[in-house]
C-alpha positions in Angstrom: -4.9 1.3 12.7 -3.8 -1.1 9.7 -1.9 -3.4 12.4 -5.3 -3.2 15.0 -7.4 -4.2 11.9 -5.2 -6.7 10.7 -4.2 -8.2 14.3 -8.4 -8.2 15.1 -9.4 -10.3 11.6 -6.3 -13.2 12.5 -7.3 -13.5 15.5 -11.1 -12.9 14.7 -12.5 -12.8 11.0 -15.5 -12.2 11.6 -14.9 -10.1 14.3 -16.7 -6.3 13.4 -14.1 -3.3 13.4 -16.3 -0.2 15.3 -15.8 2.7 16.5 -17.5 5.8 18.8 -15.6 8.7 18.5 -16.3 12.2 18.2 -17.2 14.6 15.5 -14.5 14.0 12.5 -12.9 17.6 13.3 -12.5 17.4 16.7 -11.8 13.5 16.7 -8.6 14.5 14.2 -7.2 18.1 15.6 -7.7 16.8 19.7 -7.1 13.0 19.6 -5.0 13.0 15.9 -8.2 9.9 14.9 -8.3 10.0 11.5 -11.7 8.4 11.2 -12.7 8.7 7.7 -9.5 7.8 5.9 -9.8 5.0 8.3 -13.7 4.0 6.8 -12.4 4.8 3.1 -9.7 2.7 4.0 -11.5 -0.3 5.2 -11.0 -0.8 8.8 -14.0 0.3 10.4 -16.4 -1.5 9.5 -19.1 0.8 11.5 -19.6 4.0 13.1 -21.3 5.3 16.5 -20.2 8.7 15.8 -20.3 10.7 19.7 -23.1 13.3 18.9 -23.4 15.1 22.5 -24.9 18.3 21.9 -27.2 20.3 24.1 -29.0 23.3 21.3 -30.5 21.1 18.2 -29.2 23.5 15.4 -25.4 22.3 16.4 -26.7 18.2 16.6 -28.3 18.9 12.9 -24.8 21.1 12.0 -22.8 17.7 13.1 -25.4 15.1 11.0 -25.0 16.6 8.1 -20.7 16.4 7.7 -19.9 15.3 4.8 -17.6 12.4 6.6 -20.7 11.6 8.2 -23.4 11.2 4.5 -19.8 9.4 3.3 -19.7 6.7 5.5 -22.8 6.0 5.9 -23.5 5.1 2.5 -21.1 2.0 2.6 -21.0 1.0 7.0 -23.1 0.9 9.4 -23.7 3.9 10.9 -25.4 5.2 14.9 -25.2 8.5 16.4 -24.4 8.7 20.5 -26.9 10.8 21.8 -26.0 12.1 25.1 -28.6 11.2 27.7 -26.9 12.1 31.4 -23.9 12.8 33.6 -22.8 12.9 37.4 -24.8 15.7 38.5 -26.7 16.7 35.0 -29.5 15.2 33.7 -30.6 15.6 30.9 -34.3 17.2 29.6 -35.9 13.6 27.9 -38.5 16.2 25.3 -34.1 16.8 24.8 -33.1 13.0 24.3 -36.6 12.1 22.1 -35.6 14.8 19.6 -32.5 13.9 19.3 -33.2 10.3 18.6 -36.2 11.0 16.3 -32.9 13.3 14.1 -30.6 11.8 13.8 -34.0 8.4 13.1 -34.6 11.7 9.6 
């Protein structure tokens, strides 16, 4: 990640290094994406975490993880919300509720 960050910044110093991973523990255990450590080292300048949960309590739990809260204090952080998949739609009420929760 350090090499990638340096290469991007060398090519375009104004570029923003943005990642859109899954929640931290899943990203680290499943993909070795240590975005929390990368963010702390200054290698991630914007974070959009994919919090794709159908259960509201599970959604809230992911938003309250310490790695996400810590990142919010240092860089812009957004939450990705699942709006549907091919053959599997998501009710608009669930999407609206999650948007409100993420904004709060």
